[in-house]
N, C-alpha and C positions, 0 to 999 in steps of 0.2 A: 242657479243665476252666480254666486260668490265663486263656482269652480270657474266659470269663464271669465270673472274678473281677474281672478288669480292667474291665468293663462295668457291674459291680454297683457298683463303687466309685466310678468316674465318675457314676452315676446318684445314688448317694448325696451326691457331691459338689456335682452340680448342685442337688439338692434343699437341702443346706444353705448354700449359695449364695443360693437364693433363697428361704430364710427369713432371711438376713443382710438383705436388700435391704429398707429400710423406706420407706414415705412419712411426710413429718411435715406436722403440721397444727397451725393455727393460728386459734383461733376465739376471736370476739369476743361476749359472752354478756351479754345486759341481763337483771336482776333478781337477781343473787347479791348478797346482803347479808350473809350470816353463815356459818358453818362449817356449820350444818345444810344450810344451802342447797346448798355445793358439795358435801356426802356425796353428795345425791340427783343431783347431775351425774354425779359420780365413778362412781357407782354403775350409772347407765345405760350409762357408756360402758367399763365393764368386762365387758360381757357380751359383748364384741368378742374375739373369740378372737385371741390374740397381741398386743393393745395393749400397748404399753410407754413408761415415761418420760412418764408423766401428771403435768401440772403446772398448778394450779390458782390463779390469783392474786386471790382475792376483791375486793381493792382498785380493780383495773383491769377486773376480766370477763374477763380473757383466760384460756383453756383451750389447753393445749400437749399433744400426745401422737403417737407414732408408732404407726404398724401396718404390718405386712407388705404390700409392696407387691402380692403375689400376692393377695392379699384385695380389689383392685381396689375399696377404699371411695371412695363419690364424694362431693361437695361436697353434693349433696341429702340423701345419707344421715345424712352428718354431721349437717347441720341437722335431719333427723328425730328425731334422736337427743336433740338440746339442745329441741326443741319437745315431745319426750315427756317429759321431766324438768320439763316446766313452766315452762321457760325461753325468751327468745326470742335465735335468732342473728340478730347485726347483720352479723357479716360472717366467709368463710371462707376460708383461705389455705392452699394446700398446695403445698410441694415434694416432687416424683416421686423415686423413686430415680434415676431415670437423668437428673434435673436439671430436669426440665419443670416449670413455676411455672403454678398455676391460683387463679384469685380467682372467689368469687362476684360476680355482677352487681352493681352499685350500683344503690341505689333510684331509679328515675325522677325529673327535675328536676320540682319543682314549680311549677305555673305559676300565674299570679295572676288571669289574666281568667276571669270568669265563677264564682270561687270564693267561697265563704261560709264565714263563722267563726262557730261557735256554741260554747257551753258549757254542760253540765249535770251534774248530780250524779251519781255513781258510788261505791257503796261497795267500799271495799278498806282495807288496812291494811298493806302492807309491799312494798318493791321486786320482789318477785316478782308482786305484785297489779299493779303499774304497768305491768311488762313484758306480762302476760297483756292486761292492759285495750287497752293501746296497741295492740297487735298484732290483738286481735279487732277493733278500730276500723280499722287499716291494710288488715287484709284485705278489706273492702268495697270495691267497685270505685269509683273514684271519690272515695274519701278520701286526702288528700295527707299531711296530717299529723294526728299526735294526741299529745298530751301530757295526762297525768292529774297532778293536785297532790294529794298524801295528805293535807297538812294542811287543804286546801279540800274535798278529797273532790269535784273539779270535773275534769272532762274537758274540753279543748278541743279541738276538730275544725276542720280547714278540708277542704272538699269541692268537687266540682265538683256543683253543683244539676241539671246536666242529667242526669246521671248518677245521682245517688242521693239521696234524702232524708233528712232527721233521724231519723226512726222506724226507717229500715232499720238504721243504724249504732247505735240503743239498742237494738234486738232483738239485733242480733250482740254487743253486749257483754253482754246480758243473759245470752245462751247458752253464754258464756264462764265464767260462774258468778258475775258481780257485778250485784246490785241496782241499778237507776237509776230516774230520771223517767220513763222508758218501759217500763218493766216488770221484774219481779221474776225472778232465777233460781230456775229449777225446786229442789227439793229434792236429788234425786238428782244434778246435775252440781254442787251447792254442796258436798253430802258429798265430792267427791271430790277439793276443793280442798287442798293441803297444810293443817296445823295452823295453820302462821302465817297463814295468806291465809283463813282462817276469821274474819269481820268480824261476823256476827251474835251 
């Protein structure tokens, strides 16, 4: 009987130790401009069971949190949660409970040979819009740089004309919910944008 009690005690102790082990995440997020924005991001991550010590720095766009190592959260999963919140993850760094360090891959280097640079009008209203617009453009294969100017309502892109043409970039941006000279966002996509992003 005592042997069984000792075994149960050791199992319980091992379980507690496993719970105590935490992976520490630092995520650089684009698009946060106000406490309301931070709340949306925080809400999405609080869905993760066992998450703790969450901190969001609006000024720098840095999100920090800890999650039990037995959850096995990956960098890709952290990026997916940022994207699902309507923001753009720029980098993710993780310090695992065993001391290992992991980082998201750096963006590929931009080349200039055969690259075209064009600007076109894109409707938007805030930093969240900027992050979404730029991500939509950068997700198109061949696009190397994208920068949206809120004041001018203009998106400037650099892309490899051998891989992509400007109408494809414009279509991707409109599919993300933003009207532009290449097309109008459909009503369903537009209606799902956060209130601060609805520019119409």
